[in-house]
Rosetta silent file (secondary structure, phi, psi, omega in degrees, C-alpha in Angstrom):
SEQUENCE: MVHPLTDPTLQGIVEAICAKGCRQVWRDLAAWERGELPVEARGLGDADLARVLAELKAIMAVYDSCQPDIGPAEGSQAQ
SCORE:     score description
SCORE:     0.000 S_00000001
   1 L     0.000  136.434  178.170  -10.731   -2.124   17.194 S_00000001
   2 L   -88.631  127.786  178.715   -8.022   -3.493   14.931 S_00000001
   3 L   -94.522  141.770  179.414   -5.394   -5.484   16.771 S_00000001
   4 L   -63.373  147.547  179.210   -1.823   -5.453   15.485 S_00000001
   5 L   -83.094  104.238 -174.452   -0.707   -8.553   13.657 S_00000001
   6 L  -103.623  -11.532  179.742    1.897  -10.007   16.029 S_00000001
   7 L   -73.001  120.042 -176.833    2.182  -13.577   14.732 S_00000001
   8 H   -59.791  -34.361  179.071    5.503  -13.755   12.813 S_00000001
   9 H   -66.068  -45.576  179.632    4.132  -16.282   10.333 S_00000001
  10 H   -67.502  -37.767  175.650    1.143  -14.110    9.497 S_00000001
  11 H   -59.703  -42.503  179.354    3.359  -11.020    9.339 S_00000001
  12 H   -62.759  -38.110  177.955    5.574  -12.839    6.855 S_00000001
  13 H   -65.636  -45.664  178.531    2.580  -13.707    4.690 S_00000001
  14 H   -60.738  -44.734 -179.869    1.392  -10.097    4.691 S_00000001
  15 H   -63.301  -39.776  179.603    4.902   -8.879    3.858 S_00000001
  16 H   -65.118  -40.737  178.470    5.241  -11.398    1.014 S_00000001
  17 H   -67.427  -44.237 -179.665    1.943  -10.304   -0.497 S_00000001
  18 H   -64.821  -28.293 -179.552    2.805   -6.611   -0.085 S_00000001
  19 L   -64.435  -15.649  179.064    6.196   -7.171   -1.729 S_00000001
  20 L   -73.400  -16.439 -177.340    4.324   -7.737   -5.007 S_00000001
  21 L   101.021  156.288 -170.316    3.464   -4.037   -5.166 S_00000001
  22 H   -64.044  -39.139 -179.463    0.238   -2.164   -4.570 S_00000001
  23 H   -63.528  -41.482  179.983   -1.452   -2.939   -7.892 S_00000001
  24 H   -69.782  -35.129  177.330   -0.904   -6.668   -7.487 S_00000001
  25 H   -62.654  -43.057  176.555   -2.084   -6.540   -3.876 S_00000001
  26 H   -59.430  -41.759  177.818   -5.322   -4.903   -5.059 S_00000001
  27 H   -62.826  -44.005  179.091   -5.695   -7.684   -7.639 S_00000001
  28 H   -61.093  -40.967  179.013   -5.043  -10.309   -4.958 S_00000001
  29 H   -64.832  -41.688  178.265   -7.652   -8.711   -2.688 S_00000001
  30 H   -62.662  -42.951  178.120  -10.223   -8.669   -5.504 S_00000001
  31 H   -64.623  -40.224  179.356   -9.500  -12.328   -6.249 S_00000001
  32 H   -59.682  -42.569  178.660   -9.702  -13.140   -2.527 S_00000001
  33 H   -62.185  -24.891  176.684  -13.160  -11.565   -2.388 S_00000001
  34 L   -90.343    3.112  178.253  -14.150  -13.993   -5.163 S_00000001
  35 L    94.391    7.436 -179.838  -12.812  -16.911   -3.108 S_00000001
  36 L  -101.416  102.661 -177.669   -9.412  -17.225   -4.822 S_00000001
  37 L   -73.884  143.153  171.779   -6.750  -17.167   -2.115 S_00000001
  38 L   -65.211  150.604 -178.513   -3.277  -15.864   -2.872 S_00000001
  39 H   -52.258  -39.915 -175.946   -0.685  -18.633   -2.852 S_00000001
  40 H   -63.239  -26.283 -175.508    0.915  -17.150    0.250 S_00000001
  41 H   -98.433   -6.006 -178.474   -2.308  -17.543    2.279 S_00000001
  42 L   -66.035  138.645  179.413   -3.257  -21.049    1.229 S_00000001
  43 L    96.266   -8.246  177.420   -3.316  -23.532    4.058 S_00000001
  44 L   -79.874  151.971  174.305   -4.260  -21.010    6.742 S_00000001
  45 L   -75.263  168.729 -176.773   -7.289  -21.589    8.937 S_00000001
  46 H   -57.193  -43.493 -178.169  -10.322  -19.339    8.743 S_00000001
  47 H   -64.031  -43.038  179.515   -9.305  -17.172   11.726 S_00000001
  48 H   -69.269  -37.461  175.981   -5.799  -16.575   10.340 S_00000001
  49 H   -59.824  -43.691  179.843   -7.182  -15.889    6.859 S_00000001
  50 H   -63.329  -39.622  179.178   -9.479  -13.273    8.343 S_00000001
  51 H   -65.827  -44.150  179.718   -6.582  -11.669   10.225 S_00000001
  52 H   -65.017  -44.097  179.554   -4.360  -11.528    7.129 S_00000001
  53 H   -61.807  -44.670  179.204   -7.189  -10.151    4.995 S_00000001
  54 H   -61.956  -41.218  179.669   -8.026   -7.492    7.580 S_00000001
  55 H   -65.151  -43.710  179.138   -4.367   -6.480    7.832 S_00000001
  56 H   -63.211  -41.959  178.480   -3.992   -6.220    4.059 S_00000001
  57 H   -63.860  -39.439  178.761   -7.148   -4.113    3.791 S_00000001
  58 H   -64.529  -42.504  179.094   -5.908   -1.824    6.570 S_00000001
  59 H   -64.967  -45.660 -174.520   -2.552   -1.402    4.847 S_00000001
  60 H   -74.054  -14.790  178.476   -4.107   -0.822    1.434 S_00000001
  61 H   -59.736  -26.806  178.962   -6.553    1.760    2.777 S_00000001
  62 H   -86.394   -4.400 -178.476   -3.745    4.304    2.552 S_00000001
  63 H  -111.720   34.609 -176.529   -3.070    3.376   -1.082 S_00000001
  64 L   -64.616  -18.759  177.046   -6.455    4.254   -2.552 S_00000001
  65 L   -80.238  -11.748  178.250   -4.758    6.247   -5.326 S_00000001
  66 L  -105.781  102.895  179.999   -3.018    3.064   -6.463 S_00000001
  67 L  -115.508  157.264  179.705   -5.593    0.825   -8.071 S_00000001
  68 L   -66.862  149.232  173.103   -5.076   -2.227  -10.262 S_00000001
  69 L   -69.273  139.567  176.639   -4.984   -1.748  -13.980 S_00000001
  70 L   -86.323  125.903 -177.259   -8.157   -3.002  -15.590 S_00000001
  71 L  -129.033  179.206 -177.952   -7.288   -5.592  -18.151 S_00000001
  72 H   -58.755  -29.187 -178.884   -8.968   -8.132  -20.407 S_00000001
  73 H   -65.459  -21.975 -178.667   -8.925  -10.724  -17.627 S_00000001
  74 H  -102.417   11.967  170.950  -11.375   -8.554  -15.704 S_00000001
  75 L    88.816    4.507  178.163  -13.748   -8.160  -18.593 S_00000001
  76 L   -83.536  150.640  178.136  -13.001   -4.644  -19.790 S_00000001
  77 L  -128.371  138.151  177.269  -12.773   -3.976  -23.481 S_00000001
  78 L   -68.929  139.814  179.732  -11.002   -1.129  -25.232 S_00000001
  79 L  -117.434    0.000    0.000  -13.372    1.086  -27.119 S_00000001
């Protein structure tokens, strides 16, 4: 069961990340999966990082039609 994120500090971090827009949030999540934390989440402990990540994934689950643009930084090449 997913518990609501009630900690105001963690809510603020989630809101700050979401304010970047859905494509950037997807990019941030992909980077996070590679071990690159978004600036907003740096300094959090493991438990809080897990809570923020879970909340972002839950929020973004409804935005599956909005995916990040694939660019040169992610290794795609125009053909």
